[in-house]
DRENPA-3360 file (N, C-alpha, C; in nm, 2 decimals, always signed):
BEGIN
1 = MSNADEPS = +6.12/+10.27/+9.29/+6.18/+10.23/+9.33/+6.24/+10.40/+9.47 ~ +6.26/+10.31/+9.58/+6.27/+10.48/+9.68/+6.41/+10.46/+9.66 ~ +6.50/+10.58/+9.70/+6.65/+10.63/+9.69/+6.74/+10.51/+9.76 ~ +6.66/+10.44/+9.86/+6.76/+10.32/+9.97/+6.77/+10.21/+9.85 ~ +6.68/+10.18/+9.77/+6.69/+10.08/+9.65/+6.76/+10.09/+9.53 ~ +6.80/+10.21/+9.49/+6.86/+10.29/+9.41/+7.03/+10.23/+9.42 ~ +7.08/+10.13/+9.30/+7.23/+10.14/+9.30/+7.30/+10.22/+9.33 ~ +7.43/+10.23/+9.45/+7.49/+10.36/+9.47/+7.64/+10.33/+9.36;
9 = GDGLDGFR = +7.65/+10.29/+9.26/+7.75/+10.27/+9.18/+7.87/+10.23/+9.25 ~ +7.88/+10.20/+9.36/+8.02/+10.22/+9.44/+8.07/+10.10/+9.41 ~ +7.99/+9.95/+9.39/+7.96/+9.82/+9.42/+8.03/+9.79/+9.60 ~ +7.94/+9.83/+9.67/+7.91/+9.80/+9.78/+7.78/+9.74/+9.81 ~ +7.68/+9.77/+9.71/+7.53/+9.77/+9.75/+7.49/+9.62/+9.82 ~ +7.60/+9.49/+9.77/+7.52/+9.40/+9.85/+7.60/+9.36/+9.93 ~ +7.72/+9.45/+9.99/+7.75/+9.46/+10.15/+7.69/+9.49/+10.22 ~ +7.62/+9.62/+10.16/+7.50/+9.72/+10.27/+7.38/+9.61/+10.27;
17 = RYRETGDR = +7.39/+9.54/+10.19/+7.25/+9.46/+10.19/+7.23/+9.37/+10.32 ~ +7.38/+9.27/+10.27/+7.41/+9.19/+10.38/+7.42/+9.23/+10.54 ~ +7.47/+9.35/+10.53/+7.49/+9.45/+10.66/+7.32/+9.45/+10.75 ~ +7.26/+9.51/+10.68/+7.12/+9.52/+10.71/+7.06/+9.41/+10.76 ~ +7.07/+9.29/+10.68/+6.97/+9.16/+10.69/+7.05/+9.03/+10.75 ~ +7.15/+9.02/+10.71/+7.25/+8.93/+10.77/+7.18/+8.82/+10.68 ~ +7.19/+8.82/+10.56/+7.14/+8.67/+10.46/+7.26/+8.62/+10.48 ~ +7.23/+8.51/+10.51/+7.36/+8.40/+10.49/+7.38/+8.36/+10.35;
25 = RLRNQLVE = +7.30/+8.34/+10.26/+7.29/+8.33/+10.11/+7.37/+8.42/+10.06 ~ +7.32/+8.57/+10.12/+7.39/+8.71/+10.03/+7.56/+8.71/+10.08 ~ +7.58/+8.67/+10.19/+7.73/+8.66/+10.25/+7.81/+8.55/+10.17 ~ +7.73/+8.41/+10.16/+7.78/+8.28/+10.07/+7.83/+8.38/+9.94 ~ +7.73/+8.46/+9.89/+7.76/+8.51/+9.71/+7.82/+8.57/+9.73 ~ +7.86/+8.70/+9.81/+7.97/+8.80/+9.85/+8.13/+8.70/+9.80 ~ +8.12/+8.63/+9.90/+8.25/+8.54/+9.94/+8.30/+8.45/+9.79 ~ +8.20/+8.40/+9.74/+8.20/+8.41/+9.61/+8.27/+8.48/+9.50;
33 = DHQSLVEP = +8.19/+8.59/+9.52/+8.22/+8.63/+9.40/+8.37/+8.73/+9.43 ~ +8.41/+8.73/+9.54/+8.54/+8.76/+9.54/+8.65/+8.70/+9.64 ~ +8.63/+8.55/+9.55/+8.72/+8.42/+9.54/+8.83/+8.47/+9.52 ~ +8.83/+8.52/+9.40/+8.98/+8.56/+9.34/+9.06/+8.62/+9.38 ~ +9.03/+8.73/+9.53/+9.14/+8.72/+9.58/+9.18/+8.63/+9.69 ~ +9.12/+8.51/+9.68/+9.23/+8.40/+9.70/+9.32/+8.34/+9.66 ~ +9.35/+8.34/+9.52/+9.45/+8.29/+9.46/+9.57/+8.31/+9.47 ~ +9.63/+8.48/+9.46/+9.76/+8.51/+9.47/+9.83/+8.47/+9.58;
41 = YVRRFDHK = +9.72/+8.46/+9.75/+9.80/+8.40/+9.82/+9.82/+8.29/+9.85 ~ +9.75/+8.16/+9.78/+9.76/+8.01/+9.75/+9.93/+8.01/+9.70 ~ +9.91/+8.06/+9.55/+10.01/+8.08/+9.49/+10.18/+8.11/+9.54 ~ +10.14/+8.25/+9.66/+10.26/+8.30/+9.70/+10.27/+8.17/+9.83 ~ +10.18/+8.11/+9.89/+10.25/+8.02/+9.97/+10.30/+7.86/+9.93 ~ +10.25/+7.84/+9.83/+10.18/+7.69/+9.78/+10.32/+7.62/+9.83 ~ +10.43/+7.66/+9.79/+10.58/+7.58/+9.84/+10.62/+7.58/+9.95 ~ +10.56/+7.64/+10.03/+10.60/+7.64/+10.19/+10.58/+7.53/+10.28;
49 = GVSADDLR = +10.54/+7.42/+10.19/+10.52/+7.28/+10.25/+10.42/+7.28/+10.31 ~ +10.33/+7.33/+10.26/+10.14/+7.34/+10.28/+10.05/+7.33/+10.17 ~ +9.98/+7.20/+10.17/+9.91/+7.22/+10.06/+9.84/+7.34/+9.96 ~ +9.81/+7.35/+9.89/+9.71/+7.41/+9.82/+9.57/+7.41/+9.88 ~ +9.51/+7.32/+9.87/+9.40/+7.28/+9.91/+9.39/+7.34/+10.03 ~ +9.45/+7.32/+10.13/+9.44/+7.37/+10.29/+9.49/+7.55/+10.28 ~ +9.54/+7.59/+10.20/+9.56/+7.72/+10.18/+9.43/+7.79/+10.15 ~ +9.38/+7.73/+10.03/+9.24/+7.76/+9.98/+9.17/+7.75/+10.10;
57 = QVALIATI = +9.17/+7.66/+10.16/+9.03/+7.65/+10.29/+9.05/+7.75/+10.38 ~ +9.16/+7.78/+10.45/+9.24/+7.89/+10.55/+9.20/+8.03/+10.48 ~ +9.23/+8.05/+10.34/+9.21/+8.17/+10.29/+9.03/+8.19/+10.29 ~ +8.96/+8.10/+10.24/+8.84/+8.10/+10.19/+8.74/+8.15/+10.35 ~ +8.76/+8.08/+10.45/+8.74/+8.10/+10.62/+8.75/+8.26/+10.67 ~ +8.88/+8.28/+10.61/+8.95/+8.43/+10.60/+8.83/+8.53/+10.52 ~ +8.79/+8.48/+10.43/+8.70/+8.60/+10.32/+8.57/+8.58/+10.36 ~ +8.53/+8.48/+10.45/+8.41/+8.46/+10.53/+8.40/+8.59/+10.62;
65 = KAVERFDP = +8.49/+8.52/+10.70/+8.56/+8.65/+10.80/+8.54/+8.81/+10.74 ~ +8.63/+8.81/+10.65/+8.61/+8.97/+10.63/+8.48/+9.00/+10.58 ~ +8.42/+8.96/+10.51/+8.27/+8.96/+10.46/+8.21/+9.01/+10.61 ~ +8.20/+8.92/+10.67/+8.11/+8.99/+10.77/+8.14/+9.06/+10.87 ~ +8.25/+9.12/+10.83/+8.32/+9.24/+10.96/+8.34/+9.33/+10.85 ~ +8.30/+9.33/+10.72/+8.33/+9.45/+10.63/+8.25/+9.56/+10.67 ~ +8.25/+9.67/+10.65/+8.13/+9.78/+10.73/+8.16/+9.90/+10.59 ~ +8.04/+9.86/+10.49/+8.09/+9.93/+10.35/+8.01/+10.14/+10.36;
73 = DYGVTFS = +8.07/+10.14/+10.53/+8.01/+10.29/+10.56/+8.13/+10.33/+10.55 ~ +8.22/+10.28/+10.55/+8.41/+10.36/+10.58/+8.39/+10.40/+10.42 ~ +8.33/+10.39/+10.31/+8.36/+10.42/+10.19/+8.50/+10.37/+10.15 ~ +8.51/+10.24/+10.14/+8.61/+10.18/+10.10/+8.60/+10.05/+10.02 ~ +8.69/+10.01/+9.95/+8.62/+9.90/+9.89/+8.69/+9.77/+9.92 ~ +8.61/+9.66/+9.92/+8.61/+9.53/+9.98/+8.75/+9.46/+9.89 ~ +8.88/+9.46/+9.92/+8.98/+9.37/+9.81/+9.07/+9.36/+9.93;
% end
């Protein structure tokens, strides 16, 4: 195993691989892994006249965009 293949332990390895490869399946897995970020916002805005399903859909799209734009080289966590 080369140094590039060794996990860094910072939780950003999947993001690094996605950034290098652009693999859509990896992007989708990262989005799925971070779906827990969506629910607090859905609950926060659920009683504002918008359906929870619509809120989840918009939040999911935002999460996809965030994963696509995230740069793990800045050394911050994705949260």
